[in-house]
N, CA, C and O atoms as a Tinker XYZ file with bonds, in Angstrom:
   332  protein
     1  N   -111.899000 -138.361000   60.250000    73     2
     2  CA  -110.545000 -137.683000   60.361000    64     1     3
     3  C   -110.492000 -136.324000   60.699000    63     2     4     5
     4  O   -111.646000 -135.926000   60.540000    81     3
     5  N   -109.747000 -135.326000   61.103000    73     3     6
     6  CA  -109.425000 -134.248000   61.081000    64     5     7
     7  C   -108.293000 -133.646000   60.236000    63     6     8     9
     8  O   -107.342000 -134.232000   59.717000    81     7
     9  N   -108.659000 -132.151000   60.212000    73     7    10
    10  CA  -107.412000 -131.622000   59.411000    64     9    11
    11  C   -106.313000 -132.081000   60.183000    63    10    12    13
    12  O   -105.488000 -132.613000   59.440000    81    11
    13  N   -105.888000 -132.092000   61.654000    73    11    14
    14  CA  -104.903000 -132.149000   62.462000    64    13    15
    15  C   -104.445000 -133.574000   61.913000    63    14    16    17
    16  O   -103.385000 -133.892000   62.451000    81    15
    17  N   -104.834000 -134.379000   61.157000    73    15    18
    18  CA  -104.770000 -135.823000   61.117000    64    17    19
    19  C   -103.263000 -135.686000   59.797000    63    18    20    21
    20  O   -102.363000 -136.521000   59.704000    81    19
    21  N   -103.348000 -134.874000   59.252000    73    19    22
    22  CA  -103.170000 -134.290000   58.098000    64    21    23
    23  C   -102.047000 -133.383000   58.332000    63    22    24    25
    24  O   -102.123000 -132.491000   57.487000    81    23
    25  N   -100.786000 -133.166000   59.289000    73    23    26
    26  CA   -99.921000 -131.899000   59.085000    64    25    27
    27  C    -99.633000 -131.287000   58.677000    63    26    28    29
    28  O    -99.684000 -130.104000   59.015000    81    27
    29  N    -99.007000 -131.883000   57.390000    73    27    30
    30  CA   -98.572000 -131.286000   56.363000    64    29    31
    31  C    -99.323000 -130.157000   55.365000    63    30    32    33
    32  O    -98.891000 -129.174000   54.762000    81    31
    33  N   -100.522000 -130.707000   55.470000    73    31    34
    34  CA  -101.962000 -130.037000   54.516000    64    33    35
    35  C   -102.199000 -128.642000   55.039000    63    34    36    37
    36  O   -102.337000 -128.433000   56.245000    81    35
    37  N   -102.246000 -127.702000   54.145000    73    35    38
    38  CA  -102.167000 -126.247000   54.899000    64    37    39
    39  C   -103.515000 -125.833000   53.698000    63    38    40    41
    40  O   -103.357000 -126.211000   52.537000    81    39
    41  N   -104.676000 -125.126000   54.041000    73    39    42
    42  CA  -105.257000 -124.267000   53.709000    64    41    43
    43  C   -105.105000 -123.023000   53.518000    63    42    44    45
    44  O   -104.917000 -122.531000   54.630000    81    43
    45  N   -105.067000 -121.805000   52.311000    73    43    46
    46  CA  -105.122000 -120.669000   52.754000    64    45    47
    47  C   -106.422000 -120.157000   52.747000    63    46    48    49
    48  O   -107.119000 -120.099000   51.734000    81    47
    49  N   -106.863000 -119.671000   54.199000    73    47    50
    50  CA  -108.070000 -119.448000   54.529000    64    49    51
    51  C   -108.832000 -118.083000   54.084000    63    50    52    53
    52  O   -109.997000 -117.801000   54.367000    81    51
    53  N   -107.741000 -117.139000   53.174000    73    51    54
    54  CA  -108.086000 -115.655000   52.345000    64    53    55
    55  C   -108.425000 -116.122000   51.560000    63    54    56    57
    56  O   -109.096000 -115.204000   51.087000    81    55
    57  N   -108.616000 -117.322000   50.569000    73    55    58
    58  CA  -108.918000 -117.088000   49.032000    64    57    59
    59  C   -109.718000 -118.469000   48.989000    63    58    60    61
    60  O   -109.550000 -119.334000   49.848000    81    59
    61  N   -110.542000 -118.596000   47.991000    73    59    62
    62  CA  -111.231000 -120.199000   47.953000    64    61    63
    63  C   -110.827000 -121.237000   47.494000    63    62    64    65
    64  O   -110.652000 -121.250000   46.275000    81    63
    65  N   -110.615000 -122.122000   48.048000    73    63    66
    66  CA  -110.001000 -123.466000   47.662000    64    65    67
    67  C   -110.677000 -124.201000   46.336000    63    66    68    69
    68  O   -111.799000 -124.170000   45.830000    81    67
    69  N   -109.774000 -124.693000   46.114000    73    67    70
    70  CA  -110.434000 -125.409000   44.396000    64    69    71
    71  C   -110.392000 -126.819000   44.785000    63    70    72    73
    72  O   -109.331000 -127.380000   45.060000    81    71
    73  N   -111.614000 -127.441000   44.815000    73    71    74
    74  CA  -112.113000 -128.479000   45.023000    64    73    75
    75  C   -112.550000 -129.049000   43.248000    63    74    76    77
    76  O   -113.096000 -128.377000   42.373000    81    75
    77  N   -112.146000 -130.278000   43.189000    73    75    78
    78  CA  -112.457000 -131.205000   42.264000    64    77    79
    79  C   -113.317000 -132.734000   42.493000    63    78    80    81
    80  O   -112.756000 -133.829000   42.442000    81    79
    81  N   -114.406000 -132.582000   42.684000    73    79    82
    82  CA  -115.354000 -133.244000   42.690000    64    81    83
    83  C   -115.749000 -134.010000   41.378000    63    82    84    85
    84  O   -116.081000 -133.491000   40.312000    81    83
    85  N   -115.623000 -135.680000   41.737000    73    83    86
    86  CA  -115.479000 -136.679000   40.279000    64    85    87
    87  C   -116.333000 -137.967000   40.756000    63    86    88    89
    88  O   -115.910000 -138.854000   41.497000    81    87
    89  N   -117.972000 -137.868000   40.022000    73    87    90
    90  CA  -118.839000 -138.843000   40.487000    64    89    91
    91  C   -119.524000 -138.592000   39.192000    63    90    92    93
    92  O   -119.686000 -137.516000   38.617000    81    91
    93  N   -120.050000 -140.287000   38.696000    73    91    94
    94  CA  -120.725000 -140.405000   37.693000    64    93    95
    95  C   -122.347000 -140.103000   38.088000    63    94    96    97
    96  O   -123.261000 -140.136000   37.265000    81    95
    97  N   -122.492000 -139.814000   39.465000    73    95    98
    98  CA  -123.784000 -139.703000   39.941000    64    97    99
    99  C   -124.029000 -138.434000   40.183000    63    98   100   101
   100  O   -123.557000 -137.956000   41.214000    81    99
   101  N   -124.948000 -137.463000   39.149000    73    99   102
   102  CA  -125.475000 -136.526000   38.948000    64   101   103
   103  C   -126.266000 -135.933000   40.431000    63   102   104   105
   104  O   -126.353000 -134.787000   40.871000    81   103
   105  N   -126.697000 -137.028000   40.877000    73   103   106
   106  CA  -128.006000 -136.689000   42.366000    64   105   107
   107  C   -126.688000 -136.352000   43.404000    63   106   108   109
   108  O   -126.632000 -135.363000   44.134000    81   107
   109  N   -125.624000 -137.429000   43.294000    73   107   110
   110  CA  -124.374000 -136.852000   44.255000    64   109   111
   111  C   -123.548000 -135.606000   44.485000    63   110   112   113
   112  O   -123.162000 -135.140000   45.557000    81   111
   113  N   -123.307000 -135.049000   42.928000    73   111   114
   114  CA  -122.582000 -133.809000   42.308000    64   113   115
   115  C   -123.621000 -132.988000   42.601000    63   114   116   117
   116  O   -123.138000 -131.886000   42.861000    81   115
   117  N   -125.244000 -132.955000   42.724000    73   115   118
   118  CA  -125.997000 -131.894000   43.038000    64   117   119
   119  C   -126.226000 -131.767000   44.505000    63   118   120   121
   120  O   -126.879000 -130.834000   44.972000    81   119
   121  N   -125.694000 -132.694000   45.224000    73   119   122
   122  CA  -125.760000 -132.602000   47.021000    64   121   123
   123  C   -124.812000 -132.213000   47.437000    63   122   124   125
   124  O   -124.807000 -131.626000   48.519000    81   123
   125  N   -123.655000 -132.416000   46.694000    73   123   126
   126  CA  -122.407000 -131.913000   47.145000    64   125   127
   127  C   -122.546000 -130.155000   46.912000    63   126   128   129
   128  O   -122.816000 -129.334000   47.788000    81   127
   129  N   -122.334000 -129.949000   45.784000    73   127   130
   130  CA  -122.411000 -128.781000   45.139000    64   129   131
   131  C   -123.489000 -127.889000   46.333000    63   130   132   133
   132  O   -123.107000 -126.782000   46.712000    81   131
   133  N   -124.598000 -128.365000   46.777000    73   131   134
   134  CA  -125.601000 -127.422000   47.550000    64   133   135
   135  C   -124.586000 -127.284000   49.002000    63   134   136   137
   136  O   -124.540000 -126.255000   49.675000    81   135
   137  N   -123.812000 -128.532000   49.308000    73   135   138
   138  CA  -123.064000 -128.130000   50.493000    64   137   139
   139  C   -121.986000 -127.645000   50.443000    63   138   140   141
   140  O   -121.792000 -127.273000   51.600000    81   139
   141  N   -121.210000 -127.415000   49.916000    73   139   142
   142  CA  -119.791000 -126.663000   49.135000    64   141   143
   143  C   -120.595000 -125.380000   48.932000    63   142   144   145
   144  O   -120.074000 -124.592000   49.721000    81   143
   145  N   -121.613000 -124.731000   48.279000    73   143   146
   146  CA  -121.517000 -123.245000   48.025000    64   145   147
   147  C   -121.594000 -122.537000   49.002000    63   146   148   149
   148  O   -121.595000 -121.320000   48.822000    81   147
   149  N   -121.686000 -123.088000   50.382000    73   147   150
   150  CA  -122.374000 -122.526000   51.618000    64   149   151
   151  C   -120.678000 -121.892000   51.775000    63   150   152   153
   152  O   -120.543000 -120.669000   51.804000    81   151
   153  N   -119.380000 -122.837000   51.875000    73   151   154
   154  CA  -118.395000 -122.241000   51.794000    64   153   155
   155  C   -117.509000 -121.444000   51.421000    63   154   156   157
   156  O   -117.920000 -120.302000   51.217000    81   155
   157  N   -116.204000 -121.663000   51.220000    73   155   158
   158  CA  -115.532000 -121.150000   50.328000    64   157   159
   159  C   -114.737000 -121.680000   49.588000    63   158   160   161
   160  O   -113.569000 -121.320000   49.443000    81   159
   161  N   -115.207000 -122.475000   49.109000    73   159   162
   162  CA  -114.935000 -123.348000   48.056000    64   161   163
   163  C   -115.005000 -123.110000   46.679000    63   162   164   165
   164  O   -116.133000 -122.749000   46.344000    81   163
   165  N   -114.065000 -123.195000   45.610000    73   163   166
   166  CA  -114.166000 -123.106000   44.252000    64   165   167
   167  C   -114.434000 -124.359000   43.468000    63   166   168   169
   168  O   -113.551000 -124.599000   42.645000    81   167
   169  N   -115.578000 -125.351000   43.517000    73   167   170
   170  CA  -115.723000 -126.535000   42.920000    64   169   171
   171  C   -115.918000 -126.577000   41.542000    63   170   172   173
   172  O   -116.718000 -125.833000   40.975000    81   171
   173  N   -115.141000 -127.517000   40.894000    73   171   174
   174  CA  -115.603000 -128.293000   39.621000    64   173   175
   175  C   -115.929000 -129.549000   39.799000    63   174   176   177
   176  O   -115.561000 -130.341000   40.667000    81   175
   177  N   -116.853000 -129.714000   38.656000    73   175   178
   178  CA  -117.181000 -131.113000   38.672000    64   177   179
   179  C   -117.053000 -132.012000   37.204000    63   178   180   181
   180  O   -117.223000 -131.646000   36.041000    81   179
   181  N   -116.713000 -133.224000   37.724000    73   179   182
   182  CA  -116.634000 -133.803000   36.371000    64   181   183
   183  C   -117.406000 -135.446000   36.672000    63   182   184   185
   184  O   -117.324000 -136.072000   37.729000    81   183
   185  N   -118.020000 -135.809000   35.627000    73   183   186
   186  CA  -118.592000 -136.797000   35.909000    64   185   187
   187  C   -118.332000 -138.385000   35.418000    63   186   188   189
   188  O   -119.082000 -139.360000   35.380000    81   187
   189  N   -116.713000 -138.162000   35.008000    73   187   190
   190  CA  -115.672000 -139.633000   34.739000    64   189   191
   191  C   -114.576000 -139.342000   34.949000    63   190   192   193
   192  O   -114.254000 -138.169000   34.763000    81   191
   193  N   -113.644000 -140.253000   35.391000    73   191   194
   194  CA  -112.389000 -140.183000   35.169000    64   193   195
   195  C   -111.622000 -139.041000   34.462000    63   194   196   197
   196  O   -111.126000 -138.013000   34.921000    81   195
   197  N   -111.679000 -139.562000   33.134000    73   195   198
   198  CA  -111.399000 -138.921000   31.917000    64   197   199
   199  C   -111.789000 -137.299000   32.289000    63   198   200   201
   200  O   -110.829000 -136.585000   32.577000    81   199
   201  N   -112.827000 -136.827000   32.297000    73   199   202
   202  CA  -113.346000 -135.606000   32.285000    64   201   203
   203  C   -112.300000 -135.045000   33.380000    63   202   204   205
   204  O   -111.623000 -134.099000   32.978000    81   203
   205  N   -112.082000 -135.446000   34.594000    73   203   206
   206  CA  -111.259000 -134.740000   36.150000    64   205   207
   207  C   -110.099000 -134.707000   35.147000    63   206   208   209
   208  O   -109.831000 -133.552000   34.813000    81   207
   209  N   -109.359000 -135.616000   34.590000    73   207   210
   210  CA  -108.155000 -135.627000   33.740000    64   209   211
   211  C   -107.931000 -134.421000   33.297000    63   210   212   213
   212  O   -107.121000 -133.611000   33.746000    81   211
   213  N   -108.814000 -134.271000   32.209000    73   211   214
   214  CA  -109.303000 -132.843000   31.720000    64   213   215
   215  C   -109.068000 -131.639000   32.696000    63   214   216   217
   216  O   -108.175000 -130.808000   32.534000    81   215
   217  N   -109.812000 -131.639000   33.547000    73   215   218
   218  CA  -109.647000 -130.511000   34.410000    64   217   219
   219  C   -108.849000 -130.451000   34.767000    63   218   220   221
   220  O   -108.205000 -129.559000   34.214000    81   219
   221  N   -108.194000 -131.056000   35.711000    73   219   222
   222  CA  -106.821000 -131.173000   35.888000    64   221   223
   223  C   -105.397000 -130.755000   35.330000    63   222   224   225
   224  O   -104.365000 -130.638000   35.990000    81   223
   225  N   -105.612000 -130.503000   33.619000    73   223   226
   226  CA  -104.859000 -130.172000   32.705000    64   225   227
   227  C   -104.615000 -128.907000   32.745000    63   226   228   229
   228  O   -103.564000 -128.308000   32.517000    81   227
   229  N   -105.967000 -128.403000   33.144000    73   227   230
   230  CA  -106.078000 -127.366000   32.898000    64   229   231
   231  C   -105.833000 -126.280000   34.259000    63   230   232   233
   232  O   -105.646000 -125.074000   34.093000    81   231
   233  N   -105.862000 -126.803000   35.330000    73   231   234
   234  CA  -105.175000 -126.406000   36.122000    64   233   235
   235  C   -105.837000 -127.052000   37.464000    63   234   236   237
   236  O   -107.017000 -127.400000   37.498000    81   235
   237  N   -104.720000 -127.204000   38.838000    73   235   238
   238  CA  -104.673000 -127.688000   39.861000    64   237   239
   239  C   -105.953000 -127.522000   40.729000    63   238   240   241
   240  O   -106.532000 -126.438000   40.664000    81   239
   241  N   -106.362000 -128.332000   41.398000    73   239   242
   242  CA  -107.282000 -128.365000   42.731000    64   241   243
   243  C   -106.601000 -128.832000   43.975000    63   242   244   245
   244  O   -105.803000 -129.755000   44.138000    81   243
   245  N   -107.046000 -128.078000   44.706000    73   243   246
   246  CA  -106.191000 -128.667000   46.337000    64   245   247
   247  C   -106.759000 -129.604000   47.010000    63   246   248   249
   248  O   -106.162000 -130.090000   47.971000    81   247
   249  N   -108.231000 -130.120000   46.586000    73   247   250
   250  CA  -109.023000 -131.031000   46.898000    64   249   251
   251  C   -109.703000 -131.891000   46.218000    63   250   252   253
   252  O   -110.821000 -131.535000   45.843000    81   251
   253  N   -109.253000 -133.169000   45.893000    73   251   254
   254  CA  -110.104000 -134.049000   44.947000    64   253   255
   255  C   -110.984000 -135.364000   46.084000    63   254   256   257
   256  O   -110.701000 -136.322000   46.803000    81   255
   257  N   -112.038000 -134.664000   45.659000    73   255   258
   258  CA  -113.017000 -135.889000   45.931000    64   257   259
   259  C   -113.393000 -137.137000   44.611000    63   258   260   261
   260  O   -113.614000 -137.123000   43.400000    81   259
   261  N   -113.317000 -137.955000   45.508000    73   259   262
   262  CA  -113.611000 -139.120000   44.306000    64   261   263
   263  C   -114.700000 -140.054000   44.555000    63   262   264   265
   264  O   -114.841000 -140.612000   45.643000    81   263
   265  N   -115.539000 -140.245000   43.470000    73   263   266
   266  CA  -116.804000 -141.451000   44.193000    64   265   267
   267  C   -115.949000 -142.506000   43.836000    63   266   268   269
   268  O   -115.259000 -142.504000   42.817000    81   267
   269  N   -115.998000 -143.617000   44.861000    73   267   270
   270  CA  -115.514000 -144.833000   44.733000    64   269   271
   271  C   -116.446000 -145.808000   43.319000    63   270   272   273
   272  O   -116.180000 -146.827000   42.681000    81   271
   273  N   -117.247000 -145.126000   43.324000    73   271   274
   274  CA  -117.922000 -145.782000   41.861000    64   273   275
   275  C   -117.625000 -145.641000   40.287000    63   274   276   277
   276  O   -118.131000 -146.087000   39.258000    81   275
   277  N   -116.478000 -144.737000   40.639000    73   275   278
   278  CA  -116.434000 -144.588000   39.144000    64   277   279
   279  C   -115.679000 -145.826000   38.652000    63   278   280   281
   280  O   -114.948000 -146.539000   39.340000    81   279
   281  N   -116.045000 -146.004000   37.024000    73   279   282
   282  CA  -116.080000 -146.927000   36.221000    64   281   283
   283  C   -114.335000 -146.707000   35.472000    63   282   284   285
   284  O   -113.362000 -147.435000   35.665000    81   283
   285  N   -114.392000 -145.866000   34.887000    73   283   286
   286  CA  -113.388000 -145.580000   33.654000    64   285   287
   287  C   -111.857000 -145.337000   34.382000    63   286   288   289
   288  O   -110.854000 -145.526000   33.693000    81   287
   289  N   -111.744000 -144.968000   35.616000    73   287   290
   290  CA  -110.376000 -144.731000   36.250000    64   289   291
   291  C   -110.493000 -145.381000   37.878000    63   290   292   293
   292  O   -111.564000 -145.575000   38.453000    81   291
   293  N   -109.300000 -145.624000   38.382000    73   291   294
   294  CA  -109.348000 -145.977000   39.667000    64   293   295
   295  C   -108.397000 -144.590000   40.303000    63   294   296   297
   296  O   -107.562000 -143.797000   39.868000    81   295
   297  N   -109.161000 -144.893000   41.691000    73   295   298
   298  CA  -108.663000 -143.515000   42.360000    64   297   299
   299  C   -106.825000 -143.978000   42.396000    63   298   300   301
   300  O   -106.164000 -142.954000   42.570000    81   299
   301  N   -106.352000 -144.653000   42.330000    73   299   302
   302  CA  -105.011000 -145.646000   42.307000    64   301   303
   303  C   -104.260000 -144.957000   41.186000    63   302   304   305
   304  O   -103.064000 -144.712000   41.345000    81   303
   305  N   -104.952000 -144.587000   39.927000    73   303   306
   306  CA  -104.650000 -143.799000   38.823000    64   305   307
   307  C   -104.008000 -142.266000   39.309000    63   306   308   309
   308  O   -102.895000 -141.800000   39.063000    81   307
   309  N   -105.000000 -141.747000   39.992000    73   307   310
   310  CA  -104.845000 -140.456000   40.373000    64   309   311
   311  C   -103.490000 -140.406000   40.840000    63   310   312   313
   312  O   -102.615000 -139.687000   40.357000    81   311
   313  N   -103.326000 -141.360000   41.993000    73   311   314
   314  CA  -102.418000 -141.091000   42.723000    64   313   315
   315  C   -100.758000 -141.353000   42.320000    63   314   316   317
   316  O    -99.702000 -140.891000   42.753000    81   315
   317  N   -101.092000 -142.278000   41.330000    73   315   318
   318  CA   -99.584000 -142.538000   40.528000    64   317   319
   319  C    -98.986000 -141.492000   39.592000    63   318   320   321
   320  O    -97.810000 -141.395000   39.241000    81   319
   321  N   -100.010000 -140.742000   39.262000    73   319   322
   322  CA   -99.954000 -138.995000   38.869000    64   321   323
   323  C    -99.515000 -138.245000   39.557000    63   322   324   325
   324  O    -98.918000 -137.316000   39.013000    81   323
   325  N    -99.583000 -138.263000   41.080000    73   323   326
   326  CA   -98.703000 -137.491000   42.090000    64   325   327
   327  C    -99.988000 -136.656000   42.363000    63   326   328   329
   328  O    -99.639000 -135.509000   42.643000    81   327
   329  N   -101.021000 -136.760000   42.381000    73   327   330
   330  CA  -102.309000 -135.960000   42.567000    64   329   331
   331  C   -102.998000 -136.622000   44.323000    63   330   332
   332  O   -104.048000 -136.172000   44.782000    81   331
């Protein structure tokens, strides 16, 4: 899917974009950290859905990357929160 698939989604290219990566897999988080550190991303990591909710209470992220293997919360629960 390209960015043009989301016409209302805009990222300010002059500042770092906040990304919250949520995965119980430390290996996946490490791999994504390595890939994202090369760009203009401000990465926050969470190992669980509960930890992700705590991170979001501290401040919003423009992008939320959820591992479908989360066991303590479903992606639909984030959607219900308006995220």
